[in-house]
C-alpha positions, 0 to 999 in steps of 0.5 A: 217586492210582489207576494209569492202566489205560492206562499202560504199566508198565516191565518189571522187571529180572528180566524184561529179564534173561531177555529173549532177545537178537535174532538178526542177519539171517543173508545166505547168501553161498554161495547167492547165489554160486551163484545168480549163476553159475547165471545165467551159465552160462544166459546164456552157454549160450543165447548160444552157441546162438544164435550157432552156429545163425546160424552153421550157418544161413549156412554151411548156406545157402553150402554147398547153393548150392556144392553146386549147382556142377557141376564138369564144366560151365561157368557164368555170372555175371551182374552186377548192372546190369552197366556197358560200357566201350568195347566191352567188355561186363561184364555177363557172365563165363563160366568155372569157379567155383573157390570161393564164399562170402558175400564173393566168387566166384573164377571162372577159365578166364574168358571175356567178351563183346565187340561187334565191327563188322561190315557196315553198322557192325552190332554183333555180339558175339564171346566173348573170353578173359581173359589177357594179350591185354588190356592190362593182361595179367591172369591167367587169374582173377577175384575178383567181389565177392559183393554185385555178383552177381545170379545165376549159372548152370551151362551146357549143354554144347551151348550156343553160348558153351561151343561157342565155348570148345571150339572156341577151346581147341581151337585154342589148346591152349597158351593165347592168343597173348599176341603178339597183341592182341584188337581192343578192346586194339588200339582203346585201346593207346597208340602211342609217339610220337617227336619229333625235336630241333629245332636252334635258329635262330643268332642273328646276331652284333649286335657290330661 
């Protein structure tokens, strides 16, 4: 039978003996480790740079705002919306800003406005010193939540508020008289009441 021209013949023993062995695929673990470490360094550096930029941006804005505080002058701090309780108006406080950041503002030498009833029952604003004359006797320092602050201003030395503050400090060089309460606290100060013990009526003797 003639050999099939399309049929492949098996390799001879001589050819298989001299066939080179297959090489196993070599994995460069050292190279992969270096690339992984390089990737981690690049990502870490990018995150660190972003965090540093954000920190400097936030603190840079606060430092710029803090530099605008004139320590030789008084400041006015205006609260968002404002609120009124009794005769005390809490929308604006006057004093000297001692510290400022993104959380709070510290105000010292604090004054605020109260409404005093005058003739014809008309209300006139009066500057009141924060301190021992109030019912709760606070210290002369106020920490204001920054989220409640609308804006603040440096005050001129010849303004009515600053002139009233200077006049008060001149008349009271040692501070307010703690034995005298402000009119607003006098209205709300509870007065102690005393009751006399009563003698119960004598019970008649029903025994005979």
